[in-house]
C-alpha positions, 0 to 999 in steps of 0.5 A: 161856462155859464153865467149865473147872473143872467136870469131867464126872462120868466124868472125876471118877470116873476121876481118883478111881480113879487117885488110889485106885490110886496110894494102894493101890500105895504102901500095898502097897509100904510094907506089903511092905517092912515085912514083908520087914524084919520077917522079916529081924529075926525070922529066926534068922541067929545059929545058922547053919552053913555049909550052912544059910547056903548053903541060906538064900542059895539060897532067898533068891535063888529068892524074889527071882527069883520076886518079880521075875518076878511083878512083871514079869508084873503090870506088863505086865498092869496097867491102871496099869503105872506104878503097878504098876512103882512098887510092884514097885520098892519091894518088889523093892528092899527084898527085894534090900537084905535079901538083901544084908544077911542075906548079910553078917550071916551071913558075919560070924557064920561067919567073924568075921575077914572084917570089921574090926569085928563086924557087927549086923543094923543097923550096925557096932559099934565095938570 
């Protein structure tokens, strides 16, 4: 009678490697999202002019496009593409949300009449 709970040493090593890779993928996604959000709160969006706002938006779009291209290439080349795709999704989604939020925040600072209430970096203040 054979015991199915005993795995071969190679199979155990492969399972541990997969869990380790999953842990690193989640850690990298969370760390990169934390860096992006920290950058959003640290950048001086308060002192922008129209040209600097447009320049900032173009730079953010170029960085986001480069990030998506980098992750698309890394997913294709990865030995664990699904894990790499989860990491790419976490990082790219946080970067896109910060791009959207920073654009709205700068628009609210440059033309306050565009919105019904003054905007902060995090929420809408009620008057």
